[in-house]
C-alpha positions, 0 to 999 in steps of 0.5 A: 409140336416140333417143326422147322422154321418156316417162311413165305406167304401165309394164306389165312385158311382158318376157322373159329369157334373152338375149331382148329386154327391152322395156316399154310406157309408155302405150298407147291403142287399140294406139298408143304415146303419146309425151309431149313432152320437157321443156327445159333443163339445170337444178338444179331437180328433174326429174319422176320416177315412183316413190315409197316404198310407203305413204309419207305427209306429216305431214298424211296426204297422199301423198308424191311423193318419189323417195327411200327411205332405210333408213340413211345412208352415212357416206363416199363415198370410192373403195375403200381398196385401190385398187392392186389393186381394180377398183371401177367400170366401167373402173377410174377416171373416165377410163374407160381400162380399165387394170388396176392389178393384174397377172394370172398368165402362165397363166390357168385357170378357177378357179370359176363361178357360175350365174345364171338369166338371165345377165350383161351387166354389168361386175363390181367387185372390191374387197378380195377380193370381187366385186360384180355385178348380174345380169339375174335382178334380183339384186346379188350379193356373192361371195368372190373366192377361191371364188365363194361368196355373201356376200350377195344383194340383190333389186331389189324387196322381194317374196320371191315368186320368180314376181314379176318383178324388174327386172334389171341391165345397168349396172356396179357402182360400189363405195365404202368403204361402198356398192354403187351400181347402176341397174336396167332400170326406171330405179331407182338402188340404193344397198346397204350394202357389208358386208351387202347391206341397202338404203340408199336407192333413187332412181327415174328414168323410163328404163332405166339402163345406165351406172355411177354416178360418185362426185363430190366433196362426197359426191355421185354422178352417173348418167345415164338413158334418160329423157334426164336426167343426175342428181346425187344426195346419196350419203347419202340419195339426194336429188336435187341437180340434173337436167340434160337431155341431149335423148336417152338416156344410154347409158353411164358418165360420163367426168370431166375435172376437173369436166366430163362429156360426153353427146350428145343426139338433137336435133343432132350435138354433144357436150354438155359438162356442169359436174358441179359446177353441173349445167349445160351449159357448151358444145357441141362439133360431133360427127360421131356419137353416143355409144352407149357410154362414151368413154375420156379421156386428156390432154383427148382423148375416144376413142369409137366410133359407130353408123357404125363410126367411132372418133373422137379428139376434143380437147374443149377445143379443139373439134377432131377429132384423127382419125377411123378407120373400115374402110369395107369392114366398118363396124359399130356400136361398142358397146365402150368403148376401152381407151387406153394411151399408144400405142394405142386398143383397141376392139371392134366389131360387125365381129367384131374387136378393133382397135388404133389408133395413138393419135397418128396414128389409123392401125390397127396391127393387128386380131384377128378373132373369130367374133362381135361384140365388144361387150365393152370390152377391159381392158389388163393389162400387155402383154396385153388381155382381152375377150369375144366373141359367139362365146362365147369369152374372149380375151387378145392381145398388145398389141404385135402382136395375137397370141393369148395366151389363149383360153377357150371359155365356151360362151355369148355374151359382151357383158359386159366383164372386171373385173381385180383382186387377180390375178383376171379376172371376166366374165359370160356371157349366156343362161338358163344364164349364168354368172359366170366367174373366171380366175386361177392355181390354187394 
């Protein structure tokens, strides 16, 4: 979970179909060589490795730029029909997981699309289309009505089906003109939303698991497992700043005004980063690390920890409001909570969805499944939907945790739902993974 910044060549020694994806960065005599971490939050360029194939400078020397550009992005605004859309990981920079589209009272499986290696990422739903990265190395754009393919984009330029293409564990982010997703080799891809053509790529030195966050002034922000948080120009992909996080950035960035939040591996603190300047503003003492994305409401961050705790942290006051845990069954929490005015709803490795009173930190109810709940729940009115490793998609009542929907998908689910335009979309894992869409049949 915590590792020093690595550099060097990256042989692709990985497998698919739900098995562990791993990579060796620099090996000598059978030993993994780790290089020292560079220090400091800085607006200067941090080292990156990838370059545009065959690019040269005017004098013929090799150009070490990390950016490749095919065509510019004209705008970097949120998707237009935001009332029904789900344009990013948790439907907004507060990451609260609240749908602005409703769902029918009775849900049915409307369509499914097979994916060779499965899905762990969260889809975006914008203007009647689904945008999603899959582990086979493709970004897909599908019609929400029937799942038919509009376009697909591959993480490498090669069309050879036997050549390994880095997959996508990160959620999609959709703006008026572009789709942004980072891949498991640490490359950020900006793709034309209408036709799937590459706009630009930007390379980091570690896997990207969190979503890309649009910022003001036509910029975007993304964290990497290489221990840096990056701000990029949305039109060109050029690096604006790189701020060191002293550990891998595992999730998407919650924004409170101009501030965002990360933890490192060097000490138990929450680092508050000024996203305008690209510099650390302050540190807040913390009882655990962020291994998933936090949710934000009224200057309080809500998140789970590797120790099975759920923490409410008033970051401006540098005060822990409450901490909840079940000492009998504490397991790692990889789920990002859904936060309403009254409840914090979060999945856990203990196979349950927990509903915690937002004010007191006391558990109101829990719903038990037969597998880990790494999926991040989504609130739709008075219901909450999520997936489980027990191969099932669930819906339960927010009031008392009573089950109101169940569909046995037949494959493990760690992906989170996306809800937009009266449909719910979620992916399943494994070699025969699928993209599933639920709604009401006409």
